[in-house]
Short mmCIF file of the C-alpha atoms (twelve columns), coordinates in Angstrom:
data_MODEL
# 
_entry.id   MODEL 
# 
loop_
_atom_site.group_PDB 
_atom_site.id 
_atom_site.type_symbol 
_atom_site.label_atom_id 
_atom_site.label_alt_id 
_atom_site.label_comp_id 
_atom_site.label_asym_id 
_atom_site.label_seq_id 
_atom_site.Cartn_x 
_atom_site.Cartn_y 
_atom_site.Cartn_z 
_atom_site.pdbx_PDB_model_num 
ATOM 1   C CA . MET A 1   10.120  -9.556  13.722  1 
ATOM 2   C CA . ARG A 2   10.414  -11.035 17.388  1 
ATOM 3   C CA . HIS A 3   12.532  -14.320 17.333  1 
ATOM 4   C CA . ALA A 4   9.811   -16.218 19.312  1 
ATOM 5   C CA . THR A 5   7.361   -15.214 16.454  1 
ATOM 6   C CA . GLN A 6   9.623   -16.356 13.749  1 
ATOM 7   C CA . VAL A 7   9.990   -19.757 15.394  1 
ATOM 8   C CA . GLU A 8   6.386   -20.100 15.930  1 
ATOM 9   C CA . LEU A 9   5.608   -19.396 12.299  1 
ATOM 10  C CA . LEU A 10  8.277   -21.777 10.988  1 
ATOM 11  C CA . LYS A 11  7.059   -24.585 13.176  1 
ATOM 12  C CA . ARG A 12  3.652   -24.048 11.890  1 
ATOM 13  C CA . THR A 13  4.840   -24.000 8.362   1 
ATOM 14  C CA . LEU A 14  6.785   -27.179 8.828   1 
ATOM 15  C CA . ALA A 15  3.687   -28.899 10.137  1 
ATOM 16  C CA . LEU A 16  1.769   -27.968 7.082   1 
ATOM 17  C CA . VAL A 17  4.513   -29.421 4.904   1 
ATOM 18  C CA . GLU A 18  4.370   -32.677 6.656   1 
ATOM 19  C CA . ARG A 19  0.750   -32.785 6.112   1 
ATOM 20  C CA . GLY A 20  1.009   -31.675 2.524   1 
ATOM 21  C CA . VAL A 21  -1.555  -28.849 2.740   1 
ATOM 22  C CA . SER A 22  -1.502  -25.108 3.044   1 
ATOM 23  C CA . ASP A 23  -3.077  -22.996 5.693   1 
ATOM 24  C CA . CYS A 24  -6.972  -22.985 5.159   1 
ATOM 25  C CA . VAL A 25  -10.278 -21.551 6.348   1 
ATOM 26  C CA . GLU A 26  -13.469 -23.599 6.696   1 
ATOM 27  C CA . ALA A 27  -14.953 -23.097 3.433   1 
ATOM 28  C CA . PRO A 28  -14.567 -21.556 -0.110  1 
ATOM 29  C CA . SER A 29  -16.289 -18.238 -0.626  1 
ATOM 30  C CA . SER A 30  -17.481 -16.214 -3.566  1 
ATOM 31  C CA . LEU A 31  -17.650 -12.634 -4.943  1 
ATOM 32  C CA . PRO A 32  -19.940 -11.068 -7.636  1 
ATOM 33  C CA . VAL A 33  -18.036 -9.835  -10.570 1 
ATOM 34  C CA . ASP A 34  -19.611 -6.466  -10.481 1 
ATOM 35  C CA . ALA A 35  -17.426 -5.676  -7.469  1 
ATOM 36  C CA . TYR A 36  -14.717 -5.001  -10.257 1 
ATOM 37  C CA . LEU A 37  -16.705 -3.398  -12.779 1 
ATOM 38  C CA . ASP A 38  -19.559 -1.309  -10.984 1 
ATOM 39  C CA . GLU A 39  -18.766 2.340   -11.276 1 
ATOM 40  C CA . GLN A 40  -20.811 3.210   -8.359  1 
ATOM 41  C CA . ARG A 41  -18.962 0.854   -6.249  1 
ATOM 42  C CA . HIS A 42  -15.730 2.415   -7.360  1 
ATOM 43  C CA . ARG A 43  -16.662 5.909   -6.363  1 
ATOM 44  C CA . ARG A 44  -17.852 4.553   -2.926  1 
ATOM 45  C CA . GLU A 45  -14.521 2.866   -2.287  1 
ATOM 46  C CA . ARG A 46  -12.682 5.935   -3.386  1 
ATOM 47  C CA . ASP A 47  -14.680 8.293   -1.456  1 
ATOM 48  C CA . GLU A 48  -15.848 6.445   1.697   1 
ATOM 49  C CA . ILE A 49  -12.738 4.325   2.175   1 
ATOM 50  C CA . LEU A 50  -9.608  5.443   0.443   1 
ATOM 51  C CA . ARG A 51  -10.141 9.181   1.125   1 
ATOM 52  C CA . CYS A 52  -10.856 8.606   4.637   1 
ATOM 53  C CA . GLU A 53  -8.045  6.128   5.765   1 
ATOM 54  C CA . PRO A 54  -4.375  6.930   6.525   1 
ATOM 55  C CA . LEU A 55  -2.570  6.016   3.308   1 
ATOM 56  C CA . LEU A 56  1.198   5.874   2.679   1 
ATOM 57  C CA . VAL A 57  1.979   8.861   0.306   1 
ATOM 58  C CA . ALA A 58  5.815   9.407   0.730   1 
ATOM 59  C CA . ARG A 59  8.883   8.445   2.734   1 
ATOM 60  C CA . SER A 60  9.728   10.996  5.471   1 
ATOM 61  C CA . SER A 61  13.204  11.351  3.984   1 
ATOM 62  C CA . GLU A 62  11.622  12.944  0.971   1 
ATOM 63  C CA . ILE A 63  10.573  16.102  2.915   1 
ATOM 64  C CA . ALA A 64  13.595  17.826  4.613   1 
ATOM 65  C CA . ALA A 65  13.090  20.601  7.203   1 
ATOM 66  C CA . GLY A 66  12.150  23.860  5.529   1 
ATOM 67  C CA . HIS A 67  10.914  21.952  2.280   1 
ATOM 68  C CA . PHE A 68  7.764   20.649  0.539   1 
ATOM 69  C CA . ILE A 69  6.552   17.925  -1.626  1 
ATOM 70  C CA . THR A 70  3.287   17.630  -3.571  1 
ATOM 71  C CA . ARG A 71  1.364   14.263  -4.496  1 
ATOM 72  C CA . ASP A 72  -1.505  14.090  -6.985  1 
ATOM 73  C CA . LEU A 73  -3.214  10.882  -5.966  1 
ATOM 74  C CA . LEU A 74  -6.884  10.494  -4.809  1 
ATOM 75  C CA . ALA A 75  -6.688  14.298  -4.178  1 
ATOM 76  C CA . PRO A 76  -3.899  16.813  -4.765  1 
ATOM 77  C CA . LEU A 77  -1.799  17.057  -1.683  1 
ATOM 78  C CA . LEU A 78  0.742   19.538  -0.477  1 
ATOM 79  C CA . LEU A 79  2.979   18.367  2.426   1 
ATOM 80  C CA . THR A 80  5.260   20.974  4.106   1 
ATOM 81  C CA . ARG A 81  7.880   20.739  6.848   1 
ATOM 82  C CA . ASP A 82  8.742   23.730  8.731   1 
ATOM 83  C CA . GLY A 83  12.191  24.651  10.046  1 
ATOM 84  C CA . GLN A 84  11.592  22.725  13.293  1 
ATOM 85  C CA . GLY A 85  10.523  19.572  11.432  1 
ATOM 86  C CA . ARG A 86  6.841   19.851  12.018  1 
ATOM 87  C CA . LEU A 87  4.985   18.113  8.998   1 
ATOM 88  C CA . ARG A 88  1.701   19.390  8.006   1 
ATOM 89  C CA . GLY A 89  -0.733  18.466  5.111   1 
ATOM 90  C CA . PHE A 90  -2.994  20.355  2.921   1 
ATOM 91  C CA . LEU A 91  -5.141  20.052  -0.284  1 
ATOM 92  C CA . ASN A 92  -3.117  21.561  -2.964  1 
ATOM 93  C CA . VAL A 93  -6.151  23.768  -4.024  1 
ATOM 94  C CA . CYS A 94  -6.446  27.662  -3.931  1 
ATOM 95  C CA . LYS A 95  -9.393  28.666  -2.036  1 
ATOM 96  C CA . HIS A 96  -10.506 31.221  -4.629  1 
ATOM 97  C CA . ARG A 97  -11.383 29.317  -7.788  1 
ATOM 98  C CA . GLY A 98  -10.162 25.833  -6.902  1 
ATOM 99  C CA . THR A 99  -7.019  26.096  -9.035  1 
ATOM 100 C CA . GLN A 100 -4.062  23.562  -8.081  1 
ATOM 101 C CA . LEU A 101 -1.849  25.780  -6.173  1 
ATOM 102 C CA . VAL A 102 1.667   24.214  -6.296  1 
ATOM 103 C CA . GLY A 103 2.858   22.746  -9.514  1 
ATOM 104 C CA . GLU A 104 6.319   21.458  -8.780  1 
ATOM 105 C CA . PRO A 105 6.907   18.023  -7.233  1 
ATOM 106 C CA . ALA A 106 9.371   19.399  -4.520  1 
ATOM 107 C CA . GLY A 107 11.278  22.237  -3.411  1 
ATOM 108 C CA . ALA A 108 12.163  24.687  -0.510  1 
ATOM 109 C CA . ASN A 109 9.321   26.366  1.209   1 
ATOM 110 C CA . ARG A 110 8.223   29.687  0.121   1 
ATOM 111 C CA . VAL A 111 5.046   31.787  -0.329  1 
ATOM 112 C CA . PHE A 112 3.071   29.628  -2.608  1 
ATOM 113 C CA . VAL A 113 1.421   31.818  -5.162  1 
ATOM 114 C CA . CYS A 114 -1.661  30.700  -7.155  1 
ATOM 115 C CA . PRO A 115 -0.839  30.730  -10.967 1 
ATOM 116 C CA . TYR A 116 -4.407  31.882  -11.743 1 
ATOM 117 C CA . HIS A 117 -5.079  34.989  -9.713  1 
ATOM 118 C CA . ALA A 118 -1.839  35.332  -7.443  1 
ATOM 119 C CA . TRP A 119 -3.500  34.444  -4.188  1 
ATOM 120 C CA . ALA A 120 -0.624  33.761  -1.919  1 
ATOM 121 C CA . TYR A 121 -0.317  31.351  1.035   1 
ATOM 122 C CA . ASN A 122 2.237   30.608  3.708   1 
ATOM 123 C CA . PRO A 123 3.649   27.180  4.157   1 
ATOM 124 C CA . ASP A 124 1.547   26.747  7.035   1 
ATOM 125 C CA . GLY A 125 -1.468  27.104  4.870   1 
ATOM 126 C CA . GLN A 126 -2.550  30.557  6.127   1 
ATOM 127 C CA . LEU A 127 -3.618  32.831  3.401   1 
ATOM 128 C CA . ARG A 128 -1.153  35.620  2.975   1 
ATOM 129 C CA . GLY A 129 -2.536  37.959  0.451   1 
ATOM 130 C CA . ILE A 130 -5.128  38.640  -2.078  1 
ATOM 131 C CA . PRO A 131 -4.274  40.880  -5.024  1 
ATOM 132 C CA . HIS A 132 -7.062  43.736  -5.288  1 
ATOM 133 C CA . GLY A 133 -8.342  42.460  -1.832  1 
ATOM 134 C CA . TYR A 134 -11.221 45.081  -1.649  1 
ATOM 135 C CA . GLY A 135 -13.020 42.790  -4.104  1 
ATOM 136 C CA . PHE A 136 -13.578 40.388  -1.151  1 
ATOM 137 C CA . GLU A 137 -14.534 42.460  1.626   1 
ATOM 138 C CA . GLY A 138 -17.037 40.839  3.970   1 
ATOM 139 C CA . VAL A 139 -15.540 37.362  3.376   1 
ATOM 140 C CA . ASP A 140 -14.230 35.510  6.406   1 
ATOM 141 C CA . ARG A 141 -10.317 35.216  5.743   1 
ATOM 142 C CA . ALA A 142 -10.191 32.277  7.996   1 
ATOM 143 C CA . CYS A 143 -12.289 30.175  5.728   1 
ATOM 144 C CA . LEU A 144 -9.988  31.001  2.802   1 
ATOM 145 C CA . ASN A 145 -6.970  29.226  4.468   1 
ATOM 146 C CA . LEU A 146 -5.857  25.987  2.632   1 
ATOM 147 C CA . THR A 147 -7.915  23.045  3.702   1 
ATOM 148 C CA . GLU A 148 -5.714  21.049  6.172   1 
ATOM 149 C CA . VAL A 149 -5.667  17.227  5.997   1 
ATOM 150 C CA . PRO A 150 -4.332  15.067  8.900   1 
ATOM 151 C CA . VAL A 151 -0.851  13.586  8.489   1 
ATOM 152 C CA . ALA A 152 1.396   11.459  10.771  1 
ATOM 153 C CA . GLU A 153 4.870   9.824   10.442  1 
ATOM 154 C CA . ARG A 154 5.465   6.011   11.250  1 
ATOM 155 C CA . PHE A 155 7.997   3.527   10.160  1 
ATOM 156 C CA . GLY A 156 9.959   6.130   8.181   1 
ATOM 157 C CA . ALA A 157 6.768   6.883   6.128   1 
ATOM 158 C CA . VAL A 158 4.388   9.811   5.778   1 
ATOM 159 C CA . TRP A 159 0.678   8.805   6.101   1 
ATOM 160 C CA . ALA A 160 -1.921  11.225  4.955   1 
ATOM 161 C CA . ARG A 161 -5.639  11.214  4.904   1 
ATOM 162 C CA . HIS A 162 -6.948  12.726  1.633   1 
ATOM 163 C CA . SER A 163 -9.830  14.671  3.307   1 
ATOM 164 C CA . PRO A 164 -10.203 16.744  6.358   1 
ATOM 165 C CA . GLY A 165 -10.688 14.913  9.687   1 
ATOM 166 C CA . PRO A 166 -9.322  14.232  13.171  1 
ATOM 167 C CA . ALA A 167 -5.816  13.604  13.795  1 
ATOM 168 C CA . LEU A 168 -4.490  10.108  12.845  1 
ATOM 169 C CA . ASP A 169 -4.079  7.595   15.660  1 
ATOM 170 C CA . MET A 170 -1.509  5.395   14.080  1 
ATOM 171 C CA . ASP A 171 -1.232  3.013   17.043  1 
ATOM 172 C CA . ALA A 172 -4.953  2.124   16.809  1 
ATOM 173 C CA . PHE A 173 -4.882  2.074   13.004  1 
ATOM 174 C CA . PHE A 174 -2.035  -0.622  12.982  1 
ATOM 175 C CA . GLY A 175 -2.765  -2.388  16.141  1 
ATOM 176 C CA . GLU A 176 -0.403  -4.352  18.251  1 
ATOM 177 C CA . GLN A 177 0.939   -7.099  16.143  1 
ATOM 178 C CA . ILE A 178 1.580   -4.989  13.077  1 
ATOM 179 C CA . LEU A 179 3.289   -2.366  15.296  1 
ATOM 180 C CA . ALA A 180 5.523   -5.091  16.940  1 
ATOM 181 C CA . ASP A 181 6.362   -6.542  13.428  1 
ATOM 182 C CA . PHE A 182 7.320   -3.231  11.689  1 
ATOM 183 C CA . GLU A 183 8.998   -1.671  14.686  1 
ATOM 184 C CA . SER A 184 11.405  -4.811  14.566  1 
ATOM 185 C CA . PHE A 185 12.353  -3.995  10.778  1 
ATOM 186 C CA . ALA A 186 13.688  -0.648  11.859  1 
ATOM 187 C CA . LEU A 187 12.575  1.050   8.902   1 
ATOM 188 C CA . ASP A 188 13.112  4.540   9.966   1 
ATOM 189 C CA . ASP A 189 16.853  4.115   9.239   1 
ATOM 190 C CA . HIS A 190 16.424  2.468   5.751   1 
ATOM 191 C CA . VAL A 191 16.857  4.213   2.380   1 
ATOM 192 C CA . VAL A 192 14.809  4.682   -0.597  1 
ATOM 193 C CA . PHE A 193 15.850  2.418   -3.812  1 
ATOM 194 C CA . ASP A 194 14.443  2.376   -7.210  1 
ATOM 195 C CA . PRO A 195 10.916  4.287   -6.889  1 
ATOM 196 C CA . ARG A 196 8.333   3.212   -9.398  1 
ATOM 197 C CA . ASP A 197 5.198   4.947   -10.615 1 
ATOM 198 C CA . ILE A 198 3.219   2.510   -12.789 1 
ATOM 199 C CA . ARG A 199 -0.182  2.703   -14.404 1 
ATOM 200 C CA . ARG A 200 -2.152  -0.153  -15.903 1 
ATOM 201 C CA . PRO A 201 -5.638  -0.650  -17.190 1 
ATOM 202 C CA . VAL A 202 -6.937  -2.969  -14.570 1 
ATOM 203 C CA . ASN A 203 -9.186  -2.423  -11.517 1 
ATOM 204 C CA . TRP A 204 -7.167  -1.572  -8.556  1 
ATOM 205 C CA . LYS A 205 -8.612  -4.532  -6.584  1 
ATOM 206 C CA . LEU A 206 -7.472  -7.031  -9.008  1 
ATOM 207 C CA . THR A 207 -3.926  -5.735  -8.744  1 
ATOM 208 C CA . ILE A 208 -4.115  -6.312  -4.882  1 
ATOM 209 C CA . ASP A 209 -5.678  -9.618  -5.438  1 
ATOM 210 C CA . THR A 210 -2.559  -10.946 -7.241  1 
ATOM 211 C CA . PHE A 211 -0.469  -10.416 -4.138  1 
ATOM 212 C CA . LEU A 212 -2.838  -11.948 -1.705  1 
ATOM 213 C CA . GLU A 213 -2.445  -15.660 -2.814  1 
ATOM 214 C CA . ASN A 214 0.410   -17.867 -4.039  1 
ATOM 215 C CA . TYR A 215 -1.920  -20.370 -5.635  1 
ATOM 216 C CA . HIS A 216 -1.167  -18.912 -9.121  1 
ATOM 217 C CA . VAL A 217 2.614   -18.816 -8.663  1 
ATOM 218 C CA . ALA A 218 3.395   -22.292 -10.198 1 
ATOM 219 C CA . LYS A 219 1.574   -21.491 -13.425 1 
ATOM 220 C CA . ALA A 220 1.658   -17.836 -13.799 1 
ATOM 221 C CA . HIS A 221 5.126   -17.214 -12.706 1 
ATOM 222 C CA . GLN A 222 6.855   -20.125 -14.120 1 
ATOM 223 C CA . ALA A 223 9.390   -17.869 -15.826 1 
ATOM 224 C CA . THR A 224 10.318  -15.712 -13.047 1 
ATOM 225 C CA . ILE A 225 9.732   -16.935 -9.266  1 
ATOM 226 C CA . ASP A 226 8.075   -20.287 -9.271  1 
ATOM 227 C CA . HIS A 227 11.504  -22.216 -8.728  1 
ATOM 228 C CA . LEU A 228 11.941  -20.256 -5.257  1 
ATOM 229 C CA . PHE A 229 8.622   -21.203 -3.592  1 
ATOM 230 C CA . TRP A 230 6.969   -24.193 -2.267  1 
ATOM 231 C CA . PRO A 231 3.664   -24.896 -4.510  1 
ATOM 232 C CA . ASN A 232 0.559   -23.239 -2.930  1 
ATOM 233 C CA . LEU A 233 2.058   -23.480 0.603   1 
ATOM 234 C CA . GLY A 234 1.521   -20.598 3.177   1 
ATOM 235 C CA . LEU A 235 0.325   -19.044 6.412   1 
ATOM 236 C CA . PHE A 236 -2.423  -16.430 6.389   1 
ATOM 237 C CA . GLU A 237 -3.501  -14.281 9.486   1 
ATOM 238 C CA . ARG A 238 -5.831  -11.369 9.831   1 
ATOM 239 C CA . PHE A 239 -5.178  -8.448  12.302  1 
ATOM 240 C CA . GLY A 240 -8.311  -6.375  12.164  1 
ATOM 241 C CA . ARG A 241 -8.344  -5.453  8.345   1 
ATOM 242 C CA . HIS A 242 -4.612  -5.788  8.027   1 
ATOM 243 C CA . ILE A 243 -3.204  -9.146  6.615   1 
ATOM 244 C CA . ARG A 244 -0.112  -11.075 7.161   1 
ATOM 245 C CA . ASN A 245 0.745   -13.826 4.722   1 
ATOM 246 C CA . TYR A 246 4.000   -16.122 4.709   1 
ATOM 247 C CA . TYR A 247 4.894   -17.614 1.427   1 
ATOM 248 C CA . VAL A 248 7.116   -20.577 1.844   1 
ATOM 249 C CA . LYS A 249 10.499  -21.214 -0.113  1 
ATOM 250 C CA . ARG A 250 11.521  -24.435 -1.331  1 
ATOM 251 C CA . ASN A 251 14.672  -24.263 1.269   1 
ATOM 252 C CA . LEU A 252 12.171  -24.456 4.249   1 
ATOM 253 C CA . ARG A 253 13.646  -27.729 5.608   1 
ATOM 254 C CA . ASP A 254 17.153  -26.411 5.776   1 
ATOM 255 C CA . VAL A 255 15.902  -24.786 9.251   1 
ATOM 256 C CA . LEU A 256 15.931  -28.319 10.693  1 
ATOM 257 C CA . GLU A 257 19.649  -28.458 10.309  1 
ATOM 258 C CA . GLN A 258 19.971  -25.346 12.525  1 
ATOM 259 C CA . PRO A 259 19.586  -24.609 16.257  1 
ATOM 260 C CA . GLU A 260 16.251  -22.658 16.880  1 
ATOM 261 C CA . ASP A 261 18.166  -19.659 18.108  1 
ATOM 262 C CA . GLN A 262 19.600  -19.182 14.622  1 
ATOM 263 C CA . TRP A 263 16.351  -19.795 12.738  1 
ATOM 264 C CA . ASP A 264 15.565  -16.633 10.451  1 
ATOM 265 C CA . LEU A 265 12.086  -16.585 8.783   1 
ATOM 266 C CA . ARG A 266 13.088  -14.257 5.909   1 
ATOM 267 C CA . ARG A 267 15.500  -16.995 4.509   1 
ATOM 268 C CA . HIS A 268 12.957  -19.415 4.103   1 
ATOM 269 C CA . GLY A 269 9.956   -17.530 2.651   1 
ATOM 270 C CA . ASN A 270 8.487   -13.985 2.061   1 
ATOM 271 C CA . LEU A 271 6.413   -12.205 4.450   1 
ATOM 272 C CA . LEU A 272 3.665   -10.182 2.563   1 
ATOM 273 C CA . TYR A 273 1.720   -7.616  4.575   1 
ATOM 274 C CA . PHE A 274 -1.497  -6.128  3.364   1 
ATOM 275 C CA . LEU A 275 -1.805  -2.791  5.138   1 
ATOM 276 C CA . TRP A 276 -5.502  -1.672  5.075   1 
ATOM 277 C CA . PRO A 277 -6.698  -0.229  2.690   1 
ATOM 278 C CA . ASN A 278 -4.147  -0.257  -0.246  1 
ATOM 279 C CA . THR A 279 -0.453  -0.929  0.735   1 
ATOM 280 C CA . LEU A 280 1.567   -4.172  0.264   1 
ATOM 281 C CA . VAL A 281 4.722   -4.752  1.921   1 
ATOM 282 C CA . LEU A 282 6.903   -7.550  0.741   1 
ATOM 283 C CA . VAL A 283 9.663   -8.424  3.269   1 
ATOM 284 C CA . GLU A 284 12.548  -10.317 1.511   1 
ATOM 285 C CA . PRO A 285 15.795  -11.427 3.269   1 
ATOM 286 C CA . ASP A 286 17.845  -8.306  2.828   1 
ATOM 287 C CA . HIS A 287 15.331  -5.647  1.587   1 
ATOM 288 C CA . ILE A 288 11.719  -4.653  1.855   1 
ATOM 289 C CA . ASP A 289 9.468   -3.749  -1.120  1 
ATOM 290 C CA . PHE A 290 6.365   -1.258  -0.873  1 
ATOM 291 C CA . SER A 291 3.665   -1.041  -3.212  1 
ATOM 292 C CA . SER A 292 0.601   1.409   -2.634  1 
ATOM 293 C CA . VAL A 293 -2.160  0.690   -4.857  1 
ATOM 294 C CA . PHE A 294 -4.602  3.516   -6.001  1 
ATOM 295 C CA . PRO A 295 -7.477  3.337   -8.352  1 
ATOM 296 C CA . ASP A 296 -6.744  5.557   -11.419 1 
ATOM 297 C CA . GLY A 297 -10.409 5.176   -12.592 1 
ATOM 298 C CA . PRO A 298 -12.984 2.353   -12.449 1 
ATOM 299 C CA . LEU A 299 -10.890 0.163   -14.620 1 
ATOM 300 C CA . ALA A 300 -7.499  1.600   -14.102 1 
ATOM 301 C CA . THR A 301 -4.573  0.983   -11.350 1 
ATOM 302 C CA . ARG A 302 -1.619  3.216   -10.283 1 
ATOM 303 C CA . VAL A 303 1.069   1.642   -8.218  1 
ATOM 304 C CA . LEU A 304 3.634   3.637   -6.269  1 
ATOM 305 C CA . GLY A 305 6.527   1.319   -5.488  1 
ATOM 306 C CA . HIS A 306 9.772   1.641   -3.859  1 
ATOM 307 C CA . THR A 307 12.433  -0.680  -2.252  1 
ATOM 308 C CA . LEU A 308 13.873  0.099   1.197   1 
ATOM 309 C CA . LEU A 309 17.425  -0.911  2.023   1 
ATOM 310 C CA . ALA A 310 19.325  -1.008  5.208   1 
ATOM 311 C CA . GLU A 311 21.984  1.221   3.712   1 
ATOM 312 C CA . GLU A 312 22.877  2.731   0.361   1 
ATOM 313 C CA . PRO A 313 24.765  0.100   -2.003  1 
ATOM 314 C CA . ALA A 314 28.448  0.706   -1.239  1 
ATOM 315 C CA . THR A 315 29.754  -0.666  -4.557  1 
ATOM 316 C CA . ASP A 316 28.514  -1.306  -8.171  1 
ATOM 317 C CA . LYS A 317 28.235  -4.809  -7.452  1 
ATOM 318 C CA . ALA A 318 25.954  -4.217  -4.489  1 
ATOM 319 C CA . ARG A 319 23.749  -2.035  -6.670  1 
ATOM 320 C CA . ARG A 320 23.591  -4.526  -9.355  1 
ATOM 321 C CA . TYR A 321 22.609  -7.302  -7.035  1 
ATOM 322 C CA . PHE A 322 19.368  -5.114  -5.773  1 
ATOM 323 C CA . GLU A 323 18.785  -4.149  -9.483  1 
ATOM 324 C CA . LYS A 324 18.582  -7.782  -10.471 1 
ATOM 325 C CA . ASN A 325 16.269  -8.412  -7.426  1 
ATOM 326 C CA . ASN A 326 13.928  -5.718  -8.435  1 
ATOM 327 C CA . GLU A 327 14.026  -6.854  -12.157 1 
ATOM 328 C CA . ILE A 328 12.734  -10.105 -10.974 1 
ATOM 329 C CA . LEU A 329 10.016  -8.483  -8.656  1 
ATOM 330 C CA . TYR A 330 8.630   -6.172  -11.375 1 
ATOM 331 C CA . SER A 331 8.903   -8.814  -14.235 1 
ATOM 332 C CA . ALA A 332 6.576   -10.917 -11.919 1 
ATOM 333 C CA . LEU A 333 4.319   -7.954  -11.258 1 
ATOM 334 C CA . GLU A 334 4.020   -7.564  -15.084 1 
ATOM 335 C CA . GLU A 335 3.032   -11.071 -15.435 1 
ATOM 336 C CA . ASP A 336 0.457   -10.481 -12.585 1 
ATOM 337 C CA . PHE A 337 -0.883  -7.255  -14.551 1 
ATOM 338 C CA . ALA A 338 -1.180  -9.385  -17.828 1 
ATOM 339 C CA . MET A 339 -3.114  -11.831 -15.930 1 
ATOM 340 C CA . ALA A 340 -5.319  -9.420  -14.066 1 
ATOM 341 C CA . ALA A 341 -6.102  -7.606  -17.637 1 
ATOM 342 C CA . ARG A 342 -7.270  -11.211 -18.747 1 
ATOM 343 C CA . VAL A 343 -9.423  -11.513 -15.603 1 
ATOM 344 C CA . GLN A 344 -10.963 -8.182  -16.324 1 
ATOM 345 C CA . ALA A 345 -11.666 -8.968  -19.970 1 
ATOM 346 C CA . GLY A 346 -13.185 -12.378 -18.661 1 
ATOM 347 C CA . ILE A 347 -15.560 -11.023 -16.145 1 
ATOM 348 C CA . ARG A 348 -16.615 -8.281  -18.623 1 
ATOM 349 C CA . ALA A 349 -17.845 -11.077 -21.027 1 
ATOM 350 C CA . GLY A 350 -20.494 -11.993 -18.697 1 
ATOM 351 C CA . ALA A 351 -19.611 -15.870 -18.559 1 
ATOM 352 C CA . ALA A 352 -20.490 -15.932 -14.710 1 
ATOM 353 C CA . ASP A 353 -21.758 -13.632 -12.213 1 
ATOM 354 C CA . ARG A 354 -19.422 -14.661 -9.451  1 
ATOM 355 C CA . LEU A 355 -15.775 -15.623 -8.846  1 
ATOM 356 C CA . TRP A 356 -14.716 -18.272 -6.379  1 
ATOM 357 C CA . HIS A 357 -11.985 -18.070 -3.556  1 
ATOM 358 C CA . GLY A 358 -10.479 -21.474 -2.319  1 
ATOM 359 C CA . ARG A 359 -10.192 -22.281 1.065   1 
ATOM 360 C CA . PHE A 360 -6.371  -21.414 0.928   1 
ATOM 361 C CA . GLU A 361 -7.258  -17.954 -0.825  1 
ATOM 362 C CA . GLN A 362 -8.558  -16.602 2.581   1 
ATOM 363 C CA . ALA A 363 -6.596  -13.380 2.338   1 
ATOM 364 C CA . LEU A 364 -8.787  -12.682 -0.740  1 
ATOM 365 C CA . ARG A 365 -11.887 -13.103 1.173   1 
ATOM 366 C CA . TRP A 366 -10.579 -11.028 4.099   1 
ATOM 367 C CA . PHE A 367 -9.581  -8.157  1.786   1 
ATOM 368 C CA . HIS A 368 -12.935 -8.029  0.141   1 
ATOM 369 C CA . GLN A 369 -14.791 -8.635  3.411   1 
ATOM 370 C CA . GLY A 370 -13.019 -5.387  4.766   1 
ATOM 371 C CA . LEU A 371 -14.507 -3.462  1.727   1 
ATOM 372 C CA . ASP A 372 -17.847 -4.764  2.471   1 
ATOM 373 C CA . GLU A 373 -17.510 -4.045  6.217   1 
ATOM 374 C CA . ALA A 374 -16.415 -0.420  5.452   1 
ATOM 375 C CA . LEU A 375 -19.258 0.245   3.106   1 
ATOM 376 C CA . GLY A 376 -21.878 -1.494  5.100   1 
ATOM 377 C CA . ASP A 377 -22.263 -4.016  2.167   1 
ATOM 378 C CA . ARG A 378 -22.260 -7.756  1.974   1 
ATOM 379 C CA . ARG A 379 -21.029 -9.165  -1.353  1 
ATOM 380 C CA . VAL A 380 -18.492 -11.943 -0.269  1 
ATOM 381 C CA . GLU A 381 -20.537 -15.173 0.370   1 
ATOM 382 C CA . VAL A 382 -19.021 -18.044 2.298   1 
ATOM 383 C CA . LEU A 383 -20.086 -21.334 1.261   1 
ATOM 384 C CA . GLU A 384 -22.187 -23.084 3.880   1 
ATOM 385 C CA . GLY A 385 -21.628 -26.801 4.650   1 
# 
């Protein structure tokens, strides 16, 4: 992050400490509980938002030239990179009878042969051959090529839309501020450490909610991370539908003993980015954690997580250090999952028809307002004074 931005954010945070309050919006807001329970709402979020936006589906380093990977997320994807480095994305579905074409998670490019009737496709998605092709005379072969989906690479990651559509404009998608922040992290050169694939029986939005406020840390994370953070203190900013939070550590006042040109935002708090519509990026002092949250059904979540390091750990001691960091992170996440399950059980009990967001839980409001805006809905209600 630009140093001038770091200084600005630290000064704003110090001012909050002096006043003894967190960053706040003008009024509380509320959300109906059926936003988490309604199956029609779930289908609309999946089909009208998640399948239509650029989603992080892989690191670029996972797909070498001349190789492919598959991903089975909101739709089955086949991602191929040719010998010249061009990346392409397809729905991993044979056009004959809808069979999943490639079953392996990764490998060298080849002619992909459907396991059902042996239709064959080139890595560029073009139909190569049909056994007993005379049975399909009169069918336009162009409509039998694999269905292509737009893909793009940014910040060392592969972003894909899960349905056909125009080319992805990642500059417009991220916007100026998010681009500036992430370009400063130099993620293209980072390496992947400790990838995770986690499934839990809670609504996907409850999973994201737990990241977007630090009000719960003092109670819910007493055993793991509470000792690190200033109670319920943070900065919250929205850039389009993306969100940047800064959760302040208890060592914040140490900056006052340093000259401004040495101030380091990452030493005194964690940056938490929500990248619309489902990716969370936790920026810690010496590594960055990514979590992409996918619905695995109306009341289930799948989280694909990985840590990025500036370089491979050079020693066993360095590896143990990052393993310990991730042990703390994922222990806290399990605490969040347990709490989300209790929330889900509570709202299904019908005790109330609405949930409340405090003035310092504004990132929750923004996330759910973004969903409302994308669906042409209005479920979030702001309390009027």
